C-alpha positions as CSV (number, residue, x, y, z in Angstrom):
1,M,4.2,-16.8,5.0
2,R,1.4,-19.3,5.5
3,F,-1.9,-18.3,7.0
4,Q,-2.4,-20.0,10.3
5,T,-6.1,-20.6,9.9
6,P,-8.1,-21.2,6.6
7,L,-9.3,-18.0,5.0
8,V,-13.0,-17.4,4.5
9,P,-14.5,-15.9,1.2
10,A,-16.8,-12.9,1.4
11,R,-18.1,-10.0,-0.8
12,L,-17.0,-6.5,0.1
13,I,-19.8,-4.1,0.9
14,R,-17.7,-1.0,1.8
15,R,-14.4,0.0,3.4
16,Y,-14.5,3.0,5.7
17,K,-12.6,4.8,8.4
18,R,-9.4,3.3,6.9
19,F,-9.3,0.3,9.2
20,L,-12.9,-1.0,8.9
21,A,-14.8,-2.9,6.2
22,D,-18.3,-4.3,6.0
23,V,-18.6,-7.7,4.2
24,A,-21.1,-10.4,3.4
25,L,-19.9,-13.9,4.0
26,E,-20.4,-16.2,1.0
27,A,-21.4,-19.2,3.2
28,D,-24.5,-17.7,4.6
29,G,-24.8,-14.1,3.5
30,R,-24.2,-12.8,7.0
31,E,-23.0,-9.2,7.1
32,L,-20.1,-8.4,9.4
33,T,-17.7,-5.6,10.2
34,V,-14.0,-6.8,9.8
35,H,-10.6,-5.3,10.4
36,C,-8.9,-3.7,7.3
37,P,-5.1,-3.8,8.1
38,N,-4.1,-1.1,5.6
39,P,-4.0,2.7,6.2
40,G,-3.4,3.5,2.5
41,A,-5.7,4.6,-0.3
42,M,-6.2,1.0,-1.6
43,T,-7.0,2.3,-5.1
44,G,-8.9,-0.3,-7.1
45,L,-8.9,-2.8,-4.3
46,A,-11.9,-1.7,-2.2
47,E,-14.7,-1.7,-4.8
48,P,-18.1,-2.9,-3.5
49,G,-18.8,-6.4,-4.7
50,M,-15.2,-7.5,-4.9
51,R,-14.5,-11.1,-3.7
52,V,-12.3,-10.8,-0.6
53,W,-10.8,-13.4,1.8
54,L,-10.8,-13.1,5.5
55,E,-8.7,-14.7,8.3
56,P,-10.6,-15.6,11.5
57,A,-9.3,-14.0,14.6
58,R,-7.4,-16.5,16.7
59,D,-8.1,-14.6,19.9
60,A,-11.7,-14.7,21.1
61,R,-11.2,-11.4,22.9
62,R,-10.7,-9.5,19.6
63,K,-13.5,-7.0,19.0
64,L,-13.8,-7.9,15.3
65,P,-14.1,-11.6,14.3
66,F,-12.1,-11.4,11.0
67,A,-9.3,-9.6,9.4
68,W,-9.3,-8.9,5.7
69,R,-6.2,-10.4,3.9
70,L,-6.7,-10.8,0.1
71,V,-8.7,-9.6,-2.9
72,E,-9.4,-11.6,-6.0
73,L,-8.6,-9.5,-9.1
74,G,-10.0,-11.7,-11.8
75,G,-8.0,-13.6,-14.4
76,G,-6.5,-15.8,-11.7
77,H,-4.7,-12.8,-10.1
78,W,-4.6,-11.8,-6.4
79,A,-3.7,-8.8,-4.2
80,G,-2.7,-8.9,-0.6
81,I,-4.1,-5.9,1.2
82,D,-2.5,-6.5,4.6
83,A,0.4,-4.2,4.8
84,T,1.8,-5.9,7.8
85,L,2.4,-9.1,5.9
86,A,5.2,-7.6,3.8
87,N,7.8,-7.8,6.6
88,R,6.8,-11.3,7.4
89,V,7.3,-12.4,3.8
90,V,10.6,-10.7,3.5
91,R,11.9,-12.0,6.8
92,E,11.1,-15.6,5.8
93,A,12.9,-15.0,2.5
94,L,15.9,-13.5,4.2
95,E,16.2,-16.4,6.7
96,A,15.9,-18.9,3.8
97,G,18.6,-17.0,1.8
98,Q,16.2,-16.4,-1.1
99,I,17.2,-12.8,-1.7
100,A,20.6,-13.1,-3.3
101,P,21.8,-9.5,-2.8
102,L,21.0,-9.8,0.9
103,S,22.3,-13.3,1.6
104,G,25.5,-14.4,3.4
105,Y,25.0,-12.5,6.7
106,E,25.4,-14.1,10.1
107,H,22.8,-12.1,12.0
108,L,19.3,-10.7,11.3
109,R,17.6,-8.4,13.7
110,A,14.2,-6.7,13.3
111,E,12.9,-3.3,14.4
112,V,16.3,-1.9,15.4
113,R,16.3,1.8,16.3
114,Y,18.3,4.1,14.0
115,G,18.1,7.7,12.7
116,E,16.3,10.3,14.8
117,K,13.1,8.4,15.6
118,S,12.8,5.4,13.4
119,R,13.2,1.6,13.5
120,I,14.8,-0.2,10.6
121,D,12.8,-3.2,9.5
122,F,15.8,-5.4,9.3
123,L,19.5,-5.0,10.2
124,L,21.8,-7.6,8.7
125,A,25.3,-8.1,10.1
126,G,28.3,-10.5,10.5
127,N,30.6,-12.5,8.3
128,G,32.9,-9.6,7.9
129,R,30.3,-7.6,6.0
130,P,29.2,-4.0,6.7
131,D,26.0,-3.6,8.7
132,T,23.1,-3.5,6.2
133,Y,19.9,-1.6,6.9
134,V,16.9,-2.9,5.0
135,E,13.6,-0.9,4.8
136,V,10.6,-2.8,3.4
137,K,7.6,-1.1,1.8
138,N,4.4,-2.8,0.8
139,V,3.2,-2.1,-2.7
140,H,-0.3,-2.8,-4.1
141,L,-1.0,0.1,-6.4
142,R,-1.3,-0.8,-10.1
143,R,-1.7,1.7,-12.9
144,E,-1.2,1.9,-16.7
145,G,-0.8,-1.8,-17.6
146,D,1.4,-4.0,-15.5
147,W,3.2,-1.2,-13.5
148,A,3.3,-1.5,-9.7
149,E,3.7,1.9,-8.1
150,F,4.6,3.3,-4.7
151,P,3.3,5.2,-2.8
152,D,-0.5,5.2,-3.2
153,S,-0.8,8.3,-1.0
154,V,1.5,11.0,0.5
155,T,3.9,9.4,3.0
156,A,6.0,11.8,5.0
157,R,7.1,8.8,7.0
158,G,8.4,7.1,3.9
159,T,10.3,10.2,2.9
160,R,11.9,10.4,6.3
161,H,13.0,6.7,6.0
162,L,14.8,7.4,2.7
163,R,16.7,10.3,4.2
164,E,17.7,8.2,7.2
165,L,18.9,5.4,4.9
166,A,21.0,7.9,3.0
167,A,22.4,9.1,6.3
168,A,23.3,5.5,7.2
169,V,25.3,5.1,4.0
170,G,27.1,8.4,4.9
171,E,28.1,6.7,8.2
172,G,29.7,3.8,6.3
173,H,26.9,1.3,6.4
174,R,25.0,-0.4,3.5
175,A,21.3,0.6,3.1
176,V,18.7,-1.1,0.9
177,M,15.1,0.0,0.1
178,L,13.1,-3.1,-0.7
179,Y,9.6,-2.8,-2.4
180,L,7.4,-5.9,-2.0
181,V,4.6,-6.0,-4.6
182,Q,1.7,-7.8,-3.1
183,R,-0.2,-8.4,-6.2
184,T,0.3,-10.9,-9.0
185,D,-0.7,-8.9,-12.1
186,C,2.4,-6.6,-12.1
187,T,5.7,-7.3,-13.8
188,R,7.7,-4.1,-13.1
189,F,7.9,-1.3,-10.6
190,R,8.2,2.5,-10.5
191,L,7.5,5.4,-8.2
192,A,4.2,7.2,-8.3
193,A,5.8,10.6,-8.4
194,D,2.6,12.4,-9.2
195,I,1.0,11.2,-6.0
196,D,4.0,12.2,-3.8
197,P,6.6,14.3,-5.5
198,A,8.5,14.7,-2.2
199,Y,8.9,11.0,-1.8
200,A,10.1,10.7,-5.4
201,A,12.7,13.5,-4.8
202,A,13.9,11.8,-1.6
203,F,14.2,8.5,-3.5
204,A,16.4,10.2,-6.1
205,E,18.6,11.8,-3.4
206,A,18.9,8.5,-1.5
207,R,20.0,6.6,-4.7
208,A,22.5,9.3,-5.4
209,A,23.9,8.9,-1.9
210,G,24.3,5.1,-2.4
211,V,21.1,3.6,-1.1
212,E,20.3,0.5,-3.1
213,A,16.8,-0.3,-4.4
214,L,15.2,-3.8,-4.9
215,A,11.7,-4.8,-6.0
216,F,10.1,-8.3,-5.7
217,G,6.8,-9.8,-6.7
218,T,4.8,-12.3,-4.6
219,R,3.0,-15.5,-5.1
220,I,-0.4,-15.2,-3.5
221,S,-3.1,-17.8,-2.7
222,P,-5.7,-18.3,0.1
223,E,-3.1,-20.6,1.7
224,D,0.0,-18.4,1.7
225,V,2.0,-15.3,0.5
226,T,5.6,-15.9,-0.6
227,L,8.4,-14.1,-2.3
228,A,8.5,-14.4,-6.1
229,E,10.9,-13.1,-8.7
230,P,12.7,-9.7,-8.6
231,L,11.0,-7.0,-10.7
232,P,12.8,-4.4,-12.8
233,I,12.7,-0.8,-11.4
234,D,12.2,2.2,-13.6
235,E,13.9,5.1,-11.9
236,G,13.3,7.6,-14.7
């Protein structure tokens, strides 16, 4: 997923009201309010003084002139804070056949209605294979060494998605939960059961019902965010 316009470096002043952040541009020190496209806790990624990278708004009618995309973590590592990029990265990888367990399908559709009141991120079908429901979750919480963890806050919506994936399996379909880790300093994945015990319980139930689980890292730079290697999942 390549950024359409060059990103601009800045220093974070503060993040507030979930979707807003104040920054100081590195080029001239000008202070601006920018869009923060992430509703989560962003633990460790929104500390004042962090170097952040912004994408200029392409539509002059937008109220805020920039959207926050990346954080520099030090040691050459990066984190992507835009939760909406996860689906774009995964879609490009699916279309390119880069996710081996999900390759070989004829059709890919996005945002297809299923369950009671949900939309599946991707529905794969064709070539004589069962319809496959793929739900994508953005991950950027890191704790205790190189562990990436999900979720970073309580997510009733995520819990519902797991139950609906399990129901899809019960109807004879294939269902896959895919966690995309948008930071480059993690080499393995697990659930943050202490943050959301209900989600962890729903994950265990979904796995027992036949829902598959995948985790992938990402390569991140001010130019693009792309799929990297699969990460091992600790389900204990």
